[in-house]
C-alpha positions as CSV (number, residue, x, y, z in Angstrom):
1,X,-36.7,60.7,-25.4
2,X,-33.2,58.2,-25.9
3,X,-32.2,59.0,-22.0
4,X,-35.3,57.7,-20.7
5,X,-35.4,54.6,-22.5
6,X,-31.6,54.0,-21.4
7,X,-32.4,54.8,-17.9
8,X,-35.5,52.5,-18.0
9,X,-33.3,49.5,-19.3
10,X,-30.8,49.7,-16.7
11,X,-33.2,49.7,-14.5
12,X,-34.8,46.4,-15.2
13,X,-30.9,44.9,-15.8
14,X,-30.2,45.5,-12.0
15,X,-33.4,44.5,-10.9
16,X,-32.9,41.2,-12.8
17,X,-29.2,41.0,-10.9
18,X,-30.3,41.3,-7.8
19,X,-33.2,38.2,-8.6
20,X,-30.3,36.0,-9.5
21,X,-28.2,37.0,-7.1
22,X,-30.8,35.9,-4.2
23,X,-31.2,32.9,-6.0
24,X,-27.7,31.7,-5.8
25,X,-27.7,32.4,-2.1
26,X,-30.7,30.0,-1.4
27,X,-30.0,27.2,-3.2
28,X,-27.0,25.7,-1.5
29,X,-29.9,25.6,2.0
30,X,-32.5,23.2,-0.4
31,X,-29.8,21.0,-1.5
32,X,-29.4,20.1,2.3
33,X,-32.6,18.3,2.1
34,X,-32.6,17.1,-1.3
35,X,-30.8,14.1,-3.3
36,X,-28.6,16.3,-5.2
37,X,-26.3,19.3,-4.7
38,X,-27.0,22.5,-5.7
39,X,-24.7,24.1,-8.3
40,X,-22.1,26.0,-6.3
41,X,-22.3,29.7,-6.8
42,X,-20.2,32.1,-9.2
43,X,-17.1,34.2,-8.3
44,X,-19.3,37.2,-8.6
45,X,-21.9,35.8,-5.5
46,X,-22.1,37.5,-2.1
47,X,-19.9,36.5,1.1
48,X,-22.6,34.6,2.5
49,X,-23.4,32.4,-0.4
50,X,-19.5,31.5,-0.9
51,X,-19.6,30.1,2.9
52,X,-22.1,27.6,2.4
53,X,-21.0,27.1,-0.9
54,X,-17.4,25.6,0.8
55,X,-19.3,23.9,4.0
56,X,-18.7,20.1,3.8
57,X,-21.8,18.1,2.0
58,X,-24.3,17.0,4.8
59,X,-28.1,15.1,4.7
60,X,-30.6,15.0,6.8
61,X,-32.2,12.1,5.9
62,X,-29.2,10.0,6.5
63,X,-28.9,12.1,9.9
64,X,-32.5,11.4,10.8
65,X,-31.9,7.3,10.2
66,X,-28.6,6.8,12.3
67,X,-30.7,8.4,14.7
68,X,-33.3,6.4,14.5
69,X,-31.0,3.0,14.1
70,X,-29.3,4.7,17.5
71,X,-32.9,4.3,19.2
72,X,-33.2,1.1,17.9
73,X,-30.0,-1.3,17.0
74,X,-31.9,-3.4,14.9
75,X,-31.4,-5.2,11.2
76,X,-33.8,-3.1,9.6
77,X,-33.3,0.2,11.0
78,X,-29.3,-0.4,10.0
79,X,-30.3,-1.2,6.2
80,X,-31.8,1.9,5.7
81,X,-29.2,3.9,7.0
82,X,-26.9,2.0,5.0
83,X,-29.1,2.8,2.1
84,X,-29.0,6.3,2.9
85,X,-25.2,6.7,3.0
86,X,-25.0,5.0,-0.4
87,X,-27.4,7.4,-1.6
88,X,-25.7,10.1,-0.1
89,X,-22.1,8.8,-1.6
90,X,-23.3,8.9,-5.0
91,X,-24.4,12.1,-4.8
92,X,-21.4,13.5,-3.3
93,X,-18.9,10.7,-5.1
94,X,-15.8,13.5,-5.2
95,X,-16.4,14.9,-1.3
96,X,-13.1,13.8,0.8
97,X,-14.1,11.3,3.9
98,X,-12.3,14.2,6.1
99,X,-15.5,16.9,5.0
100,X,-18.4,13.9,4.8
101,X,-17.8,13.5,8.4
102,X,-17.7,16.8,9.4
103,X,-21.0,17.4,7.8
104,X,-22.2,14.4,9.2
105,X,-21.2,14.1,12.6
106,X,-23.8,11.3,13.2
107,X,-21.6,8.9,11.0
108,X,-19.0,9.1,14.3
109,X,-21.9,7.3,16.4
110,X,-21.2,4.1,13.9
111,X,-17.8,3.8,13.7
112,X,-17.9,5.4,9.8
113,X,-14.2,5.2,8.9
114,X,-12.9,4.9,5.2
115,X,-10.0,4.0,3.5
116,X,-8.1,5.7,0.4
117,X,-6.5,2.8,-1.4
118,X,-5.5,5.2,-4.5
119,X,-8.4,5.5,-6.7
120,X,-10.8,4.0,-4.3
121,X,-12.2,4.4,-1.3
122,X,-13.7,1.4,0.8
123,X,-16.5,2.8,3.9
124,X,-16.5,0.6,6.9
125,X,-18.3,0.9,9.9
126,X,-16.8,-0.8,13.3
127,X,-19.4,-0.1,15.8
128,X,-22.8,-1.7,14.2
129,X,-22.4,-5.4,15.5
130,X,-21.8,-8.2,13.3
131,X,-21.9,-5.8,9.9
132,X,-20.6,-7.2,7.4
133,X,-21.6,-4.6,4.9
134,X,-19.1,-2.5,3.4
135,X,-19.1,0.5,0.4
136,X,-16.3,0.6,-2.4
137,X,-16.2,3.7,-4.4
138,X,-13.7,3.6,-7.3
139,X,-12.8,5.6,-10.4
140,X,-13.5,3.9,-13.2
141,X,-11.4,4.9,-16.6
142,X,-11.8,4.3,-19.5
143,X,-8.9,4.4,-22.1
144,X,-9.8,7.9,-24.4
145,X,-9.7,6.6,-28.4
146,X,-7.1,7.1,-30.6
147,X,-6.8,9.4,-33.7
148,X,-4.1,9.6,-36.5
149,X,-3.4,13.0,-37.0
150,X,-0.4,14.6,-39.7
151,X,2.2,16.8,-38.3
152,X,4.5,18.9,-40.7
153,X,3.0,16.1,-43.3
154,X,3.4,13.0,-41.3
155,X,1.1,10.3,-40.0
156,X,1.4,10.2,-35.8
157,X,-1.2,8.1,-33.8
158,X,-2.7,10.1,-30.5
159,X,-4.9,9.8,-28.0
160,X,-8.0,11.4,-26.6
161,X,-8.3,12.0,-23.4
162,X,-9.5,9.3,-20.8
163,X,-13.0,8.9,-19.4
164,X,-13.2,9.6,-15.7
165,X,-16.3,8.4,-13.5
166,X,-17.2,7.3,-10.3
167,X,-19.3,3.9,-9.3
168,X,-20.3,2.1,-6.4
169,X,-20.7,-1.3,-4.8
170,X,-20.9,-2.9,-1.5
171,X,-19.2,-5.4,-0.8
172,X,-19.6,-8.0,2.3
173,X,-16.0,-8.4,4.7
174,X,-15.5,-10.7,7.7
175,X,-17.8,-9.6,10.9
176,X,-15.9,-8.1,13.0
177,X,-13.0,-7.0,10.8
178,X,-10.7,-3.8,11.1
179,X,-10.0,-2.9,7.7
180,X,-6.0,-1.2,7.5
181,X,-5.5,-0.8,3.9
182,X,-6.2,-0.6,0.4
183,X,-4.9,-0.4,-3.1
184,X,-5.9,-0.1,-6.6
185,X,-3.5,-2.5,-8.4
186,X,-3.1,-1.4,-12.2
187,X,-1.2,-2.9,-14.9
188,X,0.4,-1.9,-18.1
189,X,-0.9,-4.0,-21.5
190,X,1.3,-3.4,-24.3
191,X,-0.6,-2.4,-27.5
192,X,1.1,-2.4,-30.8
193,X,-0.8,-0.1,-33.2
194,X,-1.8,-2.1,-36.5
195,X,-0.9,-1.3,-39.8
196,X,-4.2,0.0,-41.0
197,X,-3.4,2.8,-38.7
198,X,-1.5,4.7,-41.9
199,X,2.2,4.6,-40.6
200,X,4.9,2.6,-41.9
201,X,5.6,-1.1,-40.9
202,X,8.6,0.0,-39.5
203,X,7.5,2.7,-37.3
204,X,4.6,-0.2,-36.2
205,X,7.6,-2.5,-35.1
206,X,9.3,0.6,-32.8
207,X,6.0,2.0,-31.6
208,X,4.0,1.1,-28.6
209,X,0.9,2.1,-26.4
210,X,1.1,1.7,-22.8
211,X,-2.7,1.9,-21.2
212,X,-2.9,1.7,-17.7
213,X,-6.2,-0.3,-16.9
214,X,-7.2,-1.6,-13.2
215,X,-6.7,-5.0,-12.3
216,X,-7.5,-6.0,-8.6
217,X,-8.5,-4.0,-5.2
218,X,-6.2,-6.0,-3.0
219,X,-7.6,-5.3,1.1
220,X,-5.8,-5.6,4.0
221,X,-6.9,-6.0,8.0
222,X,-6.9,-7.3,11.3
223,X,-9.7,-10.3,11.8
224,X,-11.4,-10.1,15.3
225,X,-9.3,-13.2,16.8
226,X,-6.4,-10.8,15.6
227,X,-5.5,-12.9,12.7
228,X,-3.6,-10.8,9.6
229,X,-6.4,-10.6,7.0
230,X,-5.6,-10.4,2.7
231,X,-7.4,-10.6,0.4
232,X,-8.1,-9.7,-3.4
233,X,-10.9,-8.4,-5.7
234,X,-10.9,-8.5,-10.0
235,X,-13.1,-6.3,-11.5
236,X,-15.5,-7.3,-14.0
237,X,-17.3,-5.5,-15.8
238,X,-18.3,-2.3,-13.4
239,X,-18.3,-4.8,-10.6
240,X,-16.1,-5.9,-7.9
241,X,-15.0,-10.1,-7.5
242,X,-13.7,-12.7,-5.5
243,X,-10.3,-13.3,-7.0
244,X,-8.3,-15.5,-5.1
245,X,-6.4,-16.6,-7.6
246,X,-4.3,-13.6,-7.2
247,X,-2.4,-15.0,-5.2
248,X,-1.6,-18.5,-6.2
249,X,2.1,-18.1,-6.5
250,X,2.3,-17.7,-2.9
251,X,2.7,-20.8,-1.1
252,X,-1.2,-21.1,1.0
253,X,1.0,-21.6,4.6
254,X,2.6,-18.1,4.1
255,X,-0.7,-16.7,3.8
256,X,-1.7,-18.5,7.2
257,X,0.5,-17.2,9.1
258,X,0.7,-13.6,7.8
259,X,1.5,-11.2,11.1
260,X,1.7,-8.0,12.1
261,X,1.3,-5.3,9.0
262,X,0.9,-5.6,5.6
263,X,2.5,-2.5,3.4
264,X,1.9,-1.9,0.0
265,X,5.4,-0.1,-2.0
266,X,3.6,0.4,-5.3
267,X,1.5,-2.5,-6.6
268,X,4.1,-4.5,-4.6
269,X,2.9,-6.1,-1.2
270,X,5.6,-6.4,1.9
271,X,4.3,-9.1,4.1
272,X,5.6,-10.2,8.2
273,X,4.7,-13.9,8.6
274,X,5.4,-15.9,11.2
275,X,4.9,-14.8,15.9
276,X,7.6,-13.1,17.7
277,X,10.4,-15.9,18.8
278,X,12.8,-15.1,21.7
279,X,16.6,-14.5,20.8
280,X,19.0,-16.8,22.9
281,X,22.3,-15.3,23.3
282,X,23.1,-11.5,21.9
283,X,26.0,-9.4,21.3
284,X,26.0,-5.5,19.9
285,X,28.5,-2.7,19.2
286,X,29.7,-3.4,22.4
287,X,31.3,-6.7,21.6
288,X,31.1,-7.6,25.2
289,X,30.6,-11.0,24.0
290,X,27.3,-13.5,24.3
291,X,25.1,-12.9,27.1
292,X,21.6,-13.9,27.9
293,X,19.1,-11.6,26.1
294,X,15.1,-11.2,27.0
295,X,14.4,-9.6,22.9
296,X,12.5,-11.1,20.7
297,X,12.4,-11.5,16.4
298,X,9.2,-10.4,15.2
299,X,8.8,-12.5,12.0
300,X,9.9,-12.1,8.5
301,X,9.7,-9.7,6.3
302,X,9.0,-10.8,2.3
303,X,8.1,-8.9,-0.5
304,X,5.2,-10.3,-3.0
305,X,5.8,-8.9,-6.5
306,X,2.4,-8.3,-8.4
307,X,3.9,-10.2,-12.0
308,X,1.6,-10.8,-15.0
309,X,-1.8,-10.9,-13.2
310,X,-0.8,-12.1,-9.8
311,X,0.9,-12.3,-6.5
312,X,4.4,-14.0,-6.6
313,X,7.3,-14.3,-3.3
314,X,10.5,-12.9,-3.7
315,X,13.2,-13.5,-0.5
316,X,14.7,-10.0,-1.2
317,X,13.4,-6.8,1.0
318,X,12.0,-3.9,-1.0
319,X,16.1,-2.2,0.6
320,X,18.7,-4.4,-1.6
321,X,21.6,-2.5,0.7
322,X,21.0,-4.4,4.2
323,X,20.0,-7.5,2.1
324,X,23.4,-7.5,0.1
325,X,25.7,-7.0,3.0
326,X,23.5,-9.4,4.6
327,X,24.5,-12.2,1.7
328,X,28.3,-10.8,2.2
329,X,28.7,-11.1,5.6
330,X,27.1,-15.1,5.2
331,X,29.7,-15.6,2.6
332,X,32.8,-15.0,4.8
333,X,31.3,-16.6,8.0
334,X,30.1,-19.7,5.9
335,X,33.7,-20.1,4.1
336,X,35.6,-19.2,7.8
337,X,37.0,-16.0,6.5
338,X,37.5,-14.1,9.9
339,X,39.0,-11.1,8.4
340,X,36.5,-10.3,5.5
341,X,33.5,-10.9,8.2
342,X,35.0,-8.6,10.7
343,X,35.2,-6.0,7.5
344,X,31.6,-6.2,7.7
345,X,30.7,-5.4,11.1
346,X,30.6,-2.0,13.1
347,X,32.7,-4.2,16.2
348,X,35.1,-6.9,15.2
349,X,34.9,-8.1,18.2
350,X,31.2,-9.1,17.5
351,X,33.1,-12.3,15.8
352,X,32.7,-13.7,18.5
353,X,28.6,-14.5,19.0
354,X,29.4,-17.1,15.5
355,X,33.2,-18.6,16.9
356,X,30.5,-19.6,19.6
357,X,27.6,-20.8,17.7
358,X,29.9,-22.8,16.1
359,X,28.9,-21.6,13.0
360,X,32.3,-20.1,11.4
361,X,32.9,-22.5,8.1
362,X,29.7,-23.7,8.1
363,X,27.8,-23.6,5.0
364,X,25.5,-23.0,3.6
365,X,24.1,-20.1,5.5
366,X,20.8,-18.8,4.0
367,X,20.2,-15.4,4.1
368,X,16.2,-14.5,5.7
369,X,14.7,-11.4,5.7
370,X,13.2,-10.5,9.1
371,X,10.7,-7.9,10.5
372,X,12.7,-4.6,11.2
373,X,13.6,-4.0,14.9
374,X,12.0,-0.7,14.6
375,X,15.3,1.2,15.9
376,X,16.0,2.0,11.9
377,X,18.1,-1.1,11.4
378,X,17.2,-4.4,9.1
379,X,17.2,-7.6,10.3
380,X,18.0,-10.6,8.5
381,X,18.2,-14.5,10.2
382,X,21.1,-16.8,8.4
383,X,19.8,-20.1,8.7
384,X,22.3,-23.0,9.3
385,X,19.9,-25.8,9.0
386,X,21.3,-26.6,12.6
387,X,20.1,-26.0,15.8
388,X,21.1,-23.1,16.6
389,X,21.1,-19.6,13.6
390,X,22.3,-16.5,13.9
391,X,19.8,-13.4,14.0
392,X,21.9,-9.9,12.2
393,X,21.3,-6.2,12.8
394,X,22.4,-4.5,10.2
395,X,22.4,-0.3,9.8
396,X,25.0,3.0,9.3
397,X,28.2,3.3,11.4
398,X,29.6,6.7,11.3
399,X,30.7,6.5,8.2
400,X,27.5,6.3,7.0
401,X,28.2,2.8,5.2
402,X,26.0,-0.1,6.2
403,X,27.8,-2.6,8.3
404,X,26.9,-5.4,11.1
405,X,25.6,-3.5,14.3
406,X,24.4,-6.8,16.2
407,X,24.6,-10.4,16.4
408,X,22.1,-12.8,18.1
409,X,21.7,-16.8,18.5
410,X,18.4,-17.9,18.3
411,X,17.0,-21.1,18.2
412,X,16.2,-22.9,14.4
413,X,13.3,-22.1,13.7
414,X,11.4,-24.8,11.1
415,X,9.1,-21.9,9.8
416,X,12.3,-19.7,8.0
417,X,13.5,-23.6,6.4
418,X,10.1,-23.7,5.0
419,X,10.2,-20.7,3.7
420,X,13.7,-20.7,2.2
421,X,12.2,-24.0,0.2
422,X,9.8,-22.3,-2.0
423,X,12.6,-19.7,-3.1
424,X,15.0,-19.8,-5.4
425,X,18.4,-20.9,-3.9
426,X,21.3,-19.0,-3.9
427,X,24.1,-19.1,-6.9
428,X,27.2,-20.7,-5.4
429,X,29.3,-18.0,-3.9
430,X,32.8,-19.2,-5.5
431,X,35.8,-19.5,-3.4
432,X,37.9,-16.9,-4.4
433,X,41.8,-16.0,-3.6
434,X,43.2,-13.4,-0.9
435,X,43.3,-10.2,-3.8
436,X,40.0,-11.5,-4.9
437,X,38.2,-11.2,-1.2
438,X,40.5,-7.9,-0.6
439,X,38.4,-6.8,-4.1
440,X,34.9,-7.4,-3.1
441,X,35.5,-6.2,0.4
442,X,36.3,-2.5,-1.2
443,X,33.2,-1.1,0.4
444,X,33.1,-2.6,3.5
445,X,33.7,-0.5,6.2
446,X,36.8,-1.0,8.5
447,X,37.0,-3.8,10.8
448,X,37.7,-0.8,13.8
449,X,34.8,1.5,12.6
450,X,32.6,2.1,15.7
């Protein structure tokens, strides 16, 4: 009797397990038509259900609304498509941009593209005429709560796991803008534990807790007229609002003369300023002297540092090594110390160029970082405040040392002089003895290096 009962129970269990597997296999198909995705099947599911679970997210409603817009491209039809895509992103916040476009090929018809800003995703639609609406999707991180715990009889402060959630918002951008880059700029606040937490006053003075939080969203792109566009937004509650005050530490004329690409280096911005200008005369490491040049200098390369909640201008570049070489070379030329200047050159014959321009012994020569020429070298303008300036290219030679590899003579640029006026003037370089010069040039390449 017991054997028959056990056999019956085993049959019922097998029937229930078979029904559950069939439901798991069919659930993802229903999810493609509904508002929310189905729960992915367990690892014990059939191969068919596993392949469906790994398929990119798809929305038939979104596909239909985009087809309707393409058939009749009016504002009402686009508003419907935009709303459907906004809702779809809310249902799939963690999905990658590549999988979303792969699962919804119709998005290519409206030029949907996504820029990843490191914790934020900005969707734009380049094939929708005069469209100004974008979608920003970001991670909202709430620091975990602090607790006082005892470890080996001592009280310590521990912070719980942060809470991470995804939020979305519609954002207005200039019509015809091509968004190139974005970054969530974070800043750390140093919080000192209060004495009420139970730790001694001596420990309170030593301990701080750094809490990372989002301060701003910075976007860069190219406008329809070719101008470089740079804008910032500050988070207020659960939304992003225009924040022009983030650039209050940057001269307005500099933002109006942005040219080329704006890139991020951590929280800092590396910007190109000014339009290409012709180079008048040039000599390279062959040392053939001053000849006519058809090249151009592609503006200036500056760093905007994010300090105390706003960007400020710094004359140095992200590459301190080439900048230091440019400073040393400029000082040697300004002091008419020919042998010292040759020590910083890949080819000593290049000294003919500053001599030809009449800049040997002319002080001061201020160093202005420029946009790199694209051949691995770093470029700088030595501003003389006369009719002509020197432009130098610095790169590695065979000994892997940095040296001046090319020198150009170019007409003076008022923009460079204006930019230098906004930077802190360099400390005066004291005149040193011959022995001191030899010591300061210990790392300089030999004058006959090639």
